[in-house]
N, C-alpha and C positions, 0 to 999 in steps of 0.2 A: 649066263645069261648073258645076251649082249649089252652093250654100252650102249649108257641111254645121252643121248641127242641134248645139253641141257640150253635156257635161252637166260638170259639179265633183263630183266623190267626195271629197269631204275639204272642213272648209273652214279648215282652219291657214291657218299660216303662209305656203306652196309655193305654196298655190292664192292665195292674197290677193297676193302680190309676185311671184312670178316666173309663175304662167301665167297668170293671166287678164291681168293689163297686154301679155303676148304677143300674146293672143288680139285683145285691143281694137285690136292694130295691123295686125292681119287684118281687116276688117269685109267685104271682097271677099270671102276666104274661107271663112270657118267667123263660125256665131253664136253666144255662148255665149246658151243656153235656162233652163239649171236649175242648181240650184245643191242638195247633196244633203249633210246633215251628219247626225249619231246628235242635234243638240241642234235643232229646230225652229229655237230661236229664233238661236241661231249662222247658223246657213243663210239665215233670211232677214235679216239683219243686214249676210252677205256680198252676197245677193244688189241690197240694195236700195243697197247705198254703187257696185259695177261696175252699174246698172243693167240687172238680169239679170230677167226677169220670175216665174218659179215660182222656189219653198221649196221642198225637199223632210222628212221626216225618216226615209224607208225607201225602198229604192232600188229594191226590188219594185213599187211606188204610179207610181213615177218613168214609169218605163218602161207602165206604163200608161193613164200621164194624160198630156195634153196637152203637158207636154215633155219626152215621150220623142226621145232625142236618136239621132245618126247615129255619135257619139260620144263616149269618158267617157273625161275625163281624171283617173286615180283618184292621192289627195296623203293618201290613208290612210296608218295605222302600217305597217310593214311587215308583218306577223301577218294585214295585213286584206288586202294584196297580193292571193296567189290569191285569196279568194272574192268581193271586189267585180272580178276582174277577170276570173274563168269566169263570174262572173252577168251582165256587159255582152259577154263572147260569143256567151252563149247567145242573150240575147237582140238580135243582131244588127249588135253596134254592136261598132267600129273602138276600140281600148283604145291610148292613151297614158300609161303609168302608168309614177307614181315608182322611184329605187332602192333596196333592192336588187330585182332582181325577182321574189322572193319568199323564206323560212326556209328554207326547203331545195331542190335536185336535181329532186328527184323535182317537184313545186309548179311545176318552171321547166319543165322536156319539159311537163307534163300542158297545162302554158296552152297550152304552143306549140305541141304537136298537137291540139288543141283550134282555134287561130286556122286555123290549116293546113284542117283540117276541115271548119269554116264558108266556107274560102275570103277569111278579115276579116286586119288589120291589126292586131299586138302589135307596139309598140316603149317602146323604155324611154327615161326622160330624164337621159343620160347629156352633156348640154349641153359636157363640157366640150372636146369631142371637135371645139368651129365655132373654141376658141379662134387666132386669128388665128396665133400664133405654130403649133401643132397642123399647119394647114391647110397652113403654109409648108414646115413641118418635113415631113408626108406625102405632096404636092405636089416636093421635092425628092428624097426615098427614088424616090417610083415616078418618075425619070429618067436610076436606080442608079447614084445618086453616092452613097451611101452601099455599094454593094454588097446581100453578102449582111449582114444583121445578125443579129451570133453570141448575141450579150446586151446585156441592160439592166438595170438599176440606176431603179428606180422608188419615190418617196417621196410619205407624206404625211404631213409631221410635224405636231404639236403640240406645244409645250414642260408648258402648262395649258390644255387646253385642254377639257376636261370638261366637256359642256354640264351647268350647273343649272339648266334646264328638259327640261321634256317628258317620254318615255318611255326617253332616250337610253341612261341606265344599270339598266335590265329587258332582259332576256333572253329573257321572253316574249313581249316584244309587238315589239322590238330583232329579237329574231334573234342579238344579238351587241353587238360596242363598236365598235371603231377602226377594223375590219378590213373590218365591213359597214355604216359607217357611211360613212368618206372613202378606206380602202385600196379599196375597187373603182372611184372613181372611177380611181384612177393606172393602174391595173388592166384597165382599160378602153380606156385608151388604148399602154400600152403592147401590151395583149393585139395593137390595132391594125395593129400590123407588124411582128407577125410571123406575122400571116394568121389570127387569134383559135380560135388552133386548141386542144387538151384536152392537158395538160401528160402526161408520162409519169409521171413521181418527182415529189414533192414532200415537203417536211422544212420545217415550221415548227414553230416556238413564239411563245403567249400569256403579257402576266405581265399580273400584277394589284395590284403594289407601293403603287402610287401613287396608284389609284382608291383602295383595302381601307381606306388610311393615310389620306387625309384631306388638307386645305393649302390652299391659298393660290392660286386657282384666278381665269384670267379671262376666265373664259364665266357666270361665277356659279359661287357654292360648291355644290356634290352631298354628298349622306348615305353616308359611308363605307360606313357600317351596309347600308345599302338596292345598294352597289355590284356590278352581277351582271355586268357585259362583263370581257372584257378590256380594259386600257388604252397596250395594245402592245401588234403583232405583224412579225415580221419570219420571212418563209419566202423558201424557193430554192424555185423551182420547174426542171425538166429536161424541155421538151418534143422528140419530132421534129426529128430533121436537125442533132441537138445547140448544140438555141438554148437557153439556157439565161435565166433573170431572178431579181432581189431583188429583193422586195417586202420596206418598212418603212412600216407605216405608225404611231400612237400620237393618245391624246388627248393622257395624259401623260408627257412623256420633262424628263430630267433633262437637257437642251441647251441649246445659248445661244441661238441661234436661235428667239422666239416662233414662230414655222411654220416648215414646209419643205415646198414643193410643188414633185415636180421628178421629169426623164424625165434619163437619160444614157443615150444612145445610140452603144451600141459595131460596124461594121461593117467589113464584108475593104475597104474604099477608102474609107471616113470613119468620123466620132463626132459626134454631140454631144448639145448641153444645151437644153430643154426654154423654162425662161426663168431668163435670158431667151435668147433662141434664139442660137444660134453654131453649129455649124460647122468641125469640125476634120479635119482635109487634107493634102493636096502638091497645091503647083499646080505644074510646068514642076522637077518634079525640089527643091522647097522644103515647110519644113511653111508651114501656113497657116492661117488661122482667117477662116473669114467668119460676119460681124456682118450682121443684116437690122432694121435705125433706124427703118426706116419704115414695119410695119405694121402700127400705127393699132389703134381702137380695134375691138370686135364686141360684139353685145347676144348671145350666147350663147346663150339664152332666147327669146327671140325665130328664133333661124335652126334651133333644134333642134327648134322649133314648125312652122317653113315645112318641116321637112326631115321630119317627119309628118306633113304633110298633102301632103305629094307625093307620099309613099308610098300614102296611099290613094287618090292619081288615079291607080294605078302610073305613079308616075315614077320612077326613083333616086332612093338619098336616103342622107348617112351618115347613118344613125344607129343604134344597136343596137337591132337588128331579135329577132325572139323567140329565132331559132336562140342568133345570138347571146349575148341575154341566159341562155340557158341554159347555156350552155358559159362562162360567168362565175361565173355558180352554182355550175356543178359543179365551179371551183376552188375558194372560196368555201367549200363543204361540205371540201371535200377538206387544204385549210387547215384548222379548223377540228379535222377528225380525226385529223389528224396533228399539232397542237399537242395535242391529249387525253391520244393515244396513247405519253407520254414517261415 
């Protein structure tokens, strides 16, 4: 296979600290040729830092110039995922987009349809599915050891983790708060254990008490007067086949721990907790707990980047593709709609 030429759109932290270091470890498969940012000085500074030849402040110019890519990594704000992904697909590029897929389900479905029509790859950067714990849990489940998974408790909670920078509290740019920023990660993992299907029923509540009140934060201070999103979201999802899920996520919640990220999985033959990974079952007629103390460390961003490149080359890959992204975005929309209809 020839080396793919890549462009980064969006010159912020996620491009600088996540995607570019991962891409740099794969020189035999991909070469980053362009950085595009609305601030040309920012684009050039990031390009110079990472030894990238071309910098642009207009994506349409990039597609017509020497820095034209084969693949685009979309690292823009949430409200720009749809326009820049659509533009890249229209210009014949595969797209690796940051999460969440879009601002609403219609956009995610339209992008999935366009990628399919063009014969191009669209995938999303839900890199947590490459954690060694989740990989081991998925493998254990695939052996039938959990039986039929019928209920999952999914948590991504922060005690006081409202970001004090960026646009995280701006609804027009982000589309929401804790659910669309944090909850989507743990939702992706839970859906991966239950067939990635749409729910039959969603009941949800969102809150903004702490965000609106202000207070001491662990991720900088925020302005309560301009806080426009939810600081906590709790949802109950019921799926076909009598499968259920409880999803809890927060930027700010009055709890003991500073943060909690976990899945609790309940099946007909066994259950599991993701972090640290343990399985709870019966062996030889006795209750038994299985631990996994030797899983090691994995560069989950690198693994998800490899998965994207594999998909571009027609290989099977463990990645949130366009179809799954559309399902996830639809669920997020249903959660927000349920919470609004109280």
